[in-house]
MITOR-554042 format. One record per residue (C-alpha): residue number from 1; residue in one letter; x, y, z. Coordinates in pm, 1 decimal. Layout:
   seq   type         xx         yy         zz
   NUM      A          X          Y          Z
...
END
This chain:
   seq   type         xx         yy         zz
     1      X       42.6       -3.4        2.6
     2      X      144.9      323.1     -101.8
     3      X      125.7      625.8       94.6
     4      X      130.9      976.3      -33.7
     5      X      463.8     1121.7       83.3
     6      X      592.4     1473.4       -4.3
     7      X      960.0     1474.0     -127.1
     8      X     1221.2     1664.7       17.1
     9      X     1264.6     1921.1     -239.8
    10      X      855.0     1987.3     -203.5
    11      X      912.4     2063.0      186.9
    12      X     1154.7     2292.5      106.4
    13      X      990.6     2457.7     -181.5
    14      X      668.3     2461.7       32.2
    15      X      829.3     2602.3      325.3
    16      X      952.1     2895.8      178.3
    17      X      591.4     2998.5      152.5
    18      X      414.5     2848.7      414.0
    19      X      494.5     2857.9      743.8
    20      X      539.5     2577.1      976.1
    21      X      402.5     2318.7     1113.5
    22      X      118.3     2267.2      847.4
    23      X      -58.2     1950.6      701.2
    24      X      -97.7     1812.7      360.3
    25      X     -360.7     1642.3      214.8
    26      X     -390.2     1444.3      -89.3
    27      X     -736.6     1412.6     -233.7
    28      X     -606.0     1220.7     -495.9
    29      X     -477.1      992.2     -267.7
    30      X     -802.4      983.9      -34.9
    31      X     -992.7      908.9     -432.7
    32      X     -730.7      602.0     -460.6
    33      X     -789.5      429.5     -194.6
    34      X    -1207.7      475.3     -200.3
    35      X    -1167.9      299.7     -572.4
    36      X     -882.2       45.6     -412.6
    37      X    -1179.6      -85.7     -142.6
    38      X    -1477.0     -104.5     -404.6
    39      X    -1210.9     -270.0     -670.6
    40      X    -1161.9     -526.6     -396.6
    41      X    -1485.1     -489.3     -195.4
    42      X    -1755.7     -510.7     -443.3
    43      X    -2005.5     -632.3     -225.2
    44      X    -1937.8     -355.8        2.4
    45      X    -2090.6      -64.0       53.0
    46      X    -1876.3      220.3      199.7
    47      X    -1960.6      411.8      495.4
    48      X    -1680.6      684.1      547.8
    49      X    -1629.0      720.2      967.1
    50      X    -1566.5     1062.7      982.7
    51      X    -1427.6     1083.3     1317.4
    52      X    -1118.1      967.7     1173.4
    53      X    -1068.6     1293.5     1003.0
    54      X    -1340.4     1549.2      911.4
    55      X    -1148.7     1748.1      649.8
    56      X    -1361.6     1951.6      439.4
    57      X    -1157.5     1855.4      166.2
    58      X    -1209.8     1456.8      204.9
    59      X    -1563.6     1500.5      269.2
    60      X    -1621.6     1656.3      -66.6
    61      X    -1400.0     1408.3     -265.3
    62      X    -1611.4     1101.9     -126.3
    63      X    -1962.2     1288.4     -142.9
    64      X    -1890.7     1350.8     -524.1
    65      X    -1743.5      967.0     -575.3
    66      X    -2047.9      855.9     -401.4
    67      X    -1960.1      785.2       -9.0
    68      X    -2199.1      720.3      210.3
    69      X    -2086.6      826.1      603.2
    70      X    -2108.8      706.4      945.9
    71      X    -2177.8      961.0     1180.7
    72      X    -2125.6      966.5     1545.4
    73      X    -2292.1     1257.1     1709.3
    74      X    -2505.7     1585.8     1605.7
    75      X    -2188.6     1821.2     1509.4
    76      X    -2117.9     1522.2     1253.5
    77      X    -2440.8     1518.6     1111.0
    78      X    -2464.6     1887.9     1058.3
    79      X    -2125.1     1914.3      925.0
    80      X    -2244.0     1700.3      630.0
    81      X    -2553.8     1824.2      587.9
    82      X    -2380.5     2161.3      499.9
    83      X    -2221.3     1982.9      255.3
    84      X    -2499.7     1872.1       80.0
    85      X    -2504.9     1525.2      199.5
    86      X    -2855.4     1402.4      249.1
    87      X    -2937.7     1194.9      572.2
    88      X    -3022.6      882.7      425.8
    89      X    -2652.8      830.9      308.5
    90      X    -2541.3      870.2      681.2
    91      X    -2599.3      610.3      945.1
    92      X    -2578.1      719.8     1320.0
    93      X    -2331.9      441.6     1441.9
    94      X    -2262.5      560.3     1784.3
    95      X    -2396.9      284.5     2015.5
    96      X    -2496.8      552.6     2318.8
    97      X    -2722.9      876.0     2140.9
    98      X    -2750.6     1181.9     2307.0
    99      X    -3092.3     1387.5     2273.7
   100      X    -2904.3     1616.6     2054.5
   101      X    -2812.4     1372.2     1852.3
   102      X    -3102.7     1205.9     1794.1
   103      X    -3292.4     1532.0     1759.4
   104      X    -3063.0     1668.3     1488.7
   105      X    -3068.9     1303.1     1331.9
   106      X    -3449.8     1333.6     1273.8
   107      X    -3434.5     1673.2     1147.8
   108      X    -3177.8     1570.5      890.9
   109      X    -3333.0     1240.6      787.5
   110      X    -3094.7     1001.3      917.5
   111      X    -3294.0      711.1     1003.5
   112      X    -3069.2      415.3     1029.1
   113      X    -2935.7      371.4     1383.0
   114      X    -2721.0      110.8     1616.8
   115      X    -2723.3       14.5     1965.8
   116      X    -2605.0     -230.5     2205.2
   117      X    -2784.2     -209.2     2479.4
   118      X    -3168.5     -200.0     2623.1
   119      X    -3146.0      159.6     2732.4
   120      X    -3081.4      276.8     2431.8
   121      X    -3449.5      130.8     2246.3
   122      X    -3685.8      400.4     2398.5
   123      X    -3474.6      700.3     2359.2
   124      X    -3453.1      604.2     1973.0
   125      X    -3847.5      538.4     1996.3
   126      X    -3894.9      858.7     2155.8
   127      X    -3720.7     1059.6     1897.4
   128      X    -3730.3      871.2     1570.4
   129      X    -4042.7      613.7     1578.8
   130      X    -4059.5      372.9     1296.7
   131      X    -3621.9      461.6     1258.4
   132      X    -3433.5      147.5     1129.7
   133      X    -3193.6      -29.0     1372.4
   134      X    -2897.7     -243.6     1373.6
   135      X    -2793.6     -441.2     1681.4
   136      X    -2395.1     -462.9     1809.9
   137      X    -2299.3     -733.9     1860.3
   138      X    -1887.1     -768.4     2041.3
   139      X    -1678.3    -1002.8     1865.8
   140      X    -1280.0    -1136.8     1946.8
   141      X     -968.1    -1008.3     1823.3
   142      X     -633.3    -1072.1     1958.8
   143      X     -450.4     -897.9     1638.5
   144      X     -634.6     -569.0     1662.7
   145      X     -421.7     -245.8     1767.2
   146      X     -726.5     -131.5     1963.6
   147      X     -983.2     -324.8     2075.4
   148      X    -1312.7     -163.6     2087.5
   149      X    -1503.7     -476.1     2199.5
   150      X    -1486.4     -402.7     2570.8
   151      X    -1644.8      -65.8     2521.3
   152      X    -1913.9     -148.0     2244.5
   153      X    -2101.7     -497.3     2180.8
   154      X    -2361.0     -695.2     2346.5
   155      X    -2356.9    -1071.6     2365.7
   156      X    -2459.8    -1219.9     2078.6
   157      X    -2721.1    -1425.9     2233.8
   158      X    -2894.0    -1112.0     2323.2
   159      X    -2873.3     -978.3     2001.3
   160      X    -3240.5    -1105.8     1890.4
   161      X    -3383.0    -1047.0     2209.4
   162      X    -3272.9     -660.9     2146.9
   163      X    -3416.7     -653.7     1825.2
   164      X    -3752.9     -802.0     1909.9
   165      X    -3751.4     -551.5     2205.7
   166      X    -3666.5     -244.3     1973.0
   167      X    -4001.9     -390.5     1705.2
   168      X    -4242.5     -391.9     1999.7
   169      X    -4092.7      -66.9     2091.8
   170      X    -4199.9       94.8     1717.2
   171      X    -3853.5       57.0     1523.8
   172      X    -3797.4     -144.7     1231.0
   173      X    -3508.5     -412.6     1338.5
   174      X    -3337.3     -452.4     1003.7
   175      X    -3016.2     -578.4     1060.1
   176      X    -2664.2     -635.9     1289.5
   177      X    -2337.1     -511.3     1287.0
   178      X    -1968.4     -547.3     1439.4
   179      X    -1637.1     -387.7     1432.1
   180      X    -1359.2     -631.6     1491.9
   181      X    -1115.4     -353.5     1610.3
   182      X     -878.9      -25.5     1521.8
   183      X     -589.3     -151.9     1301.9
   184      X     -728.3     -529.8     1214.2
   185      X     -398.8     -726.0     1091.2
   186      X     -576.1    -1059.3     1021.8
   187      X     -915.2    -1157.9      813.9
   188      X     -976.0    -1418.3     1087.2
   189      X    -1185.1    -1171.6     1322.6
   190      X    -1383.5    -1092.8      982.5
   191      X    -1464.0    -1437.4      948.6
   192      X    -1536.2    -1570.5     1299.2
   193      X    -1783.9    -1234.7     1273.6
   194      X    -1937.7    -1318.4      961.6
   195      X    -2010.3    -1695.8     1076.5
   196      X    -2177.2    -1550.6     1392.1
   197      X    -2384.6    -1302.1     1224.0
   198      X    -2508.9    -1545.5      939.5
   199      X    -2614.4    -1773.7     1239.5
   200      X    -2806.5    -1480.3     1386.3
   201      X    -2970.6    -1416.6     1038.4
   202      X    -3094.4    -1718.6     1016.3
   203      X    -3236.4    -1780.4     1377.0
   204      X    -3394.2    -1446.0     1314.7
   205      X    -3585.7    -1582.7      986.2
   206      X    -3684.0    -1857.1     1234.7
   207      X    -3850.8    -1609.0     1405.0
   208      X    -4024.7    -1438.5     1197.3
   209      X    -3769.6    -1155.9     1189.3
   210      X    -3651.3    -1098.1      809.5
   211      X    -3312.2     -887.1      854.6
   212      X    -3176.5     -697.7      550.3
   213      X    -2857.4     -527.4      608.5
   214      X    -2548.5     -620.6      748.3
   215      X    -2273.8     -314.5      882.1
   216      X    -1914.0     -520.2      928.0
   217      X    -1776.7     -179.7     1078.1
   218      X    -1409.7      -85.6      989.7
   219      X    -1057.7     -218.9     1090.2
   220      X     -887.4     -174.7      824.9
   221      X     -504.7     -142.6      877.2
   222      X     -242.1      112.8      703.9
   223      X      102.5      135.2      696.1
   224      X      251.9      294.2     1085.4
   225      X      641.6      319.2     1134.2
   226      X      726.9      -63.7     1037.4
   227      X      522.4      -63.1      733.2
   228      X      209.6     -291.7      663.5
   229      X      296.7     -657.4      647.0
   230      X        1.6     -786.0      480.7
   231      X     -138.5     -792.7      157.9
   232      X     -440.8     -522.5      170.8
   233      X     -562.6     -638.8     -197.8
   234      X     -626.9    -1020.4      -31.9
   235      X     -727.2     -868.9      267.8
   236      X    -1013.7     -741.7      147.8
   237      X    -1094.8     -996.7     -142.8
   238      X    -1111.8    -1266.0      130.1
   239      X    -1363.9    -1087.0      332.0
   240      X    -1562.1     -996.9       36.9
   241      X    -1571.3    -1359.0      -91.0
   242      X    -1728.6    -1471.6      272.2
   243      X    -1943.2    -1161.9      253.8
   244      X    -2045.7    -1282.9     -106.3
   245      X    -2072.6    -1691.1       -4.7
   246      X    -2245.2    -1602.0      321.3
   247      X    -2493.6    -1318.5      280.8
   248      X    -2598.1    -1310.8     -120.9
   249      X    -2909.3    -1146.8      -85.0
   250      X    -2793.9     -882.3      187.8
   251      X    -2722.1     -470.6      176.6
   252      X    -2382.9     -521.2      340.6
   253      X    -2159.0     -191.0      431.5
   254      X    -1809.6     -137.8      614.3
   255      X    -1703.1      163.9      802.1
   256      X    -1345.0      242.3      759.1
   257      X    -1212.2      547.2      896.7
   258      X     -806.3      536.2      880.4
   259      X     -811.0      339.4      564.5
   260      X     -932.6      614.5      363.1
   261      X     -784.3      909.8      546.0
   262      X     -485.9      757.0      720.3
   263      X     -230.8      757.9      351.1
   264      X     -321.4     1053.0      228.0
   265      X     -148.7     1321.0      496.0
   266      X      130.8     1472.8      542.4
   267      X      285.0     1691.4      832.2
   268      X      577.6     1934.9      807.4
   269      X      738.5     2114.3     1066.3
   270      X     1030.6     2291.7     1223.8
   271      X     1305.2     2216.0     1466.4
   272      X     1289.2     2535.6     1668.7
   273      X     1552.5     2442.5     1968.2
   274      X     1824.0     2186.5     2039.5
   275      X     1957.3     2037.7     2358.6
   276      X     2271.1     1872.8     2266.9
   277      X     2472.7     1884.2     2588.0
   278      X     2294.0     1582.0     2683.7
   279      X     2317.6     1203.5     2685.4
   280      X     2147.7     1217.3     2354.3
   281      X     2061.3     1530.2     2150.2
   282      X     1721.3     1646.4     2185.3
   283      X     1526.3     1875.8     1891.0
   284      X     1224.0     2035.7     1956.6
   285      X      990.3     2092.9     1690.8
   286      X      694.7     2345.0     1609.0
   287      X      433.8     2093.7     1684.8
   288      X      328.3     1904.9     1980.7
   289      X      155.5     1563.5     2148.4
   290      X      -96.9     1839.4     2209.7
   291      X     -124.2     1859.8     1858.3
   292      X     -163.7     1701.5     1516.8
   293      X       77.0     1395.3     1656.1
   294      X     -219.5     1325.6     1980.2
   295      X     -270.2     1021.6     1801.0
   296      X       62.9      893.4     1964.6
   297      X     -124.4      856.3     2313.3
   298      X     -524.1      901.3     2196.3
   299      X     -433.7      611.6     1899.4
   300      X     -149.6      435.6     2014.9
   301      X       43.0      534.3     1718.2
   302      X      374.8      600.6     1578.4
   303      X      392.4      727.5     1256.9
   304      X      660.4      728.1     1027.9
   305      X      921.9     1039.4     1018.1
   306      X     1196.8     1192.4      797.6
   307      X     1450.5     1399.7      948.4
   308      X     1620.0     1657.4      706.5
   309      X     1918.0     1699.0      831.2
   310      X     2325.2     1728.2      769.9
   311      X     2497.8     1636.1     1063.6
   312      X     2612.8     1279.4     1128.1
   313      X     2427.5      993.8     1234.2
   314      X     2293.9      996.3     1562.2
   315      X     2033.7      828.5     1845.4
   316      X     1842.6     1131.0     1956.1
   317      X     1496.0     1261.9     2078.2
   318      X     1281.3     1466.2     1945.3
   319      X     1015.0     1639.2     2167.9
   320      X      729.6     1916.8     2092.2
   321      X      733.9     2236.8     2190.0
   322      X      476.6     2262.9     2499.3
   323      X      586.7     2315.5     2841.0
   324      X      460.1     1980.4     2963.6
   325      X      746.5     1708.5     2980.8
   326      X      538.3     1448.8     2841.1
   327      X      550.7     1630.5     2525.7
   328      X      792.8     1362.6     2377.4
   329      X      743.0     1222.6     2040.0
   330      X     1019.2     1016.7     1931.8
   331      X     1312.7      865.0     2181.5
   332      X     1595.5      673.2     2070.5
   333      X     1558.0      756.8     1693.9
   334      X     1834.5      761.4     1409.5
   335      X     1834.0     1046.3     1237.7
   336      X     2139.4     1271.6     1079.4
   337      X     2174.3     1559.8     1298.5
   338      X     1973.6     1850.1     1283.1
   339      X     1998.7     2255.3     1346.0
   340      X     1740.0     2506.8     1403.4
   341      X     1534.2     2593.9     1071.1
   342      X     1576.5     2240.1      963.4
   343      X     1234.5     2049.8      856.7
   344      X     1085.9     1741.7      956.5
   345      X      819.8     1527.1      755.3
   346      X      553.2     1301.2      924.0
   347      X      390.4     1056.0      704.7
   348      X       81.9      883.3      731.3
   349      X      -67.0     1124.4      962.8
   350      X     -406.0     1140.9      798.0
   351      X     -643.6      971.8     1084.2
   352      X     -696.7     1096.8     1444.9
   353      X     -434.5     1354.1     1454.6
   354      X     -549.9     1704.2     1364.1
   355      X     -914.5     1596.6     1468.6
   356      X     -777.2     1527.3     1862.5
   357      X     -526.6     1823.9     1864.0
   358      X     -601.6     2068.3     2118.2
   359      X     -488.8     2458.1     2180.5
   360      X     -289.7     2367.1     2502.0
   361      X      -45.1     2651.2     2572.7
   362      X     -174.1     2880.1     2309.8
   363      X      -23.8     2702.3     2012.8
   364      X     -245.3     2718.4     1728.1
   365      X     -370.8     2398.4     1500.7
   366      X     -145.9     2329.8     1196.8
   367      X     -388.1     2404.7      940.1
   368      X     -418.7     2131.5      659.2
   369      X     -382.1     2238.1      263.9
   370      X     -465.9     2053.9      -37.6
   371      X     -192.4     1926.4     -246.1
   372      X     -331.9     1952.5     -530.6
   373      X     -385.2     2301.3     -524.1
   374      X      -18.9     2393.6     -428.6
   375      X      228.4     2504.3     -698.5
   376      X      444.2     2245.5     -629.6
   377      X      156.3     1993.3     -712.7
   378      X      144.4     2156.0    -1020.8
   379      X      434.0     2183.5    -1128.3
   380      X      564.2     1831.0    -1043.9
   381      X      213.8     1707.3    -1219.9
   382      X      380.6     1923.0    -1541.6
   383      X      745.3     1794.1    -1512.0
   384      X      617.1     1437.6    -1533.8
   385      X      396.6     1501.6    -1801.6
   386      X      696.6     1633.4    -2001.3
   387      X      872.5     1366.0    -1901.3
   388      X      609.4     1143.6    -2076.8
   389      X      577.5     1334.9    -2350.6
   390      X      963.5     1259.1    -2431.2
   391      X      985.7      908.4    -2312.6
   392      X      703.4      858.9    -2560.0
   393      X      930.6     1094.0    -2844.7
END
């Protein structure tokens, strides 16, 4: 899986006119990721989980391509509505919904909801009588980077009684959903969950309850600092095969977040201070663990980093600019020695980064630029076209 990544020359040219820190998103990479998933999972609809990155350019790109969206709050519903996305292109996939969220969903025509506890049923029935509902079950996955099933999902044996209860209270039970966990590195968890779900669909039919929809969640992986040691195309095709085999007449969709945006964004930052009188040299950059690099804590993530120093190779520490001792970004990292003003590039930082950034210590949140709109991109594309024409001649 190839990521979007700026070259050192492109970084140098951009920083001549744009002050650091800043993010750069490639909307073509977003579109490429969407097309790749459609190609290898043709049976599965795509509902982008906008919590991963709600940047306007990303949402507009996906909406134009026909994507649907997974929303978790009133704010996310309104964000999409302002871009012209209708409610029938959204699913309110937060199992626990606030009154404001439910009111906004009803106002904007978002009629599909997920839930995993009986307490949610009267709330949905009150705010949106007749709404379509899917019960979320918990599944096991030891190969997921982040386990979501300790907080979300009911035991499979409780799923059908909950759907029956929802029907009695005026809701429309349409299906089942699950999520194998974030950054899943195995198809086994999907396959096991699909088998469990198929059994529940059959049991529901025997009870006179015809289920029509299946939501297989997200979890599709992207490269971290160590790369990605699996064939993503093969993974998707294997899941698609099982979906086709087990659910030939069911509407099936997934909720990818990280997979869509993770590889499409870079961070460009500068060294603003050094501490070289220590056992290891320290470099302080102008972006923080409280800013775009917040995913180091909140997402348990280690982003690939490239330092454009000119010094000798050394083992160093890179820290953020805040006055908090926890603001350390990379320890024991082998890089070339740097000086104040040197640049660094962090790639694969599109998911759960700026969305969880704060203004701690008064630092501004790094702006996001669209790569395809930058003069450096147009210059690069022009050079590529010229080279192609010359080769053809």
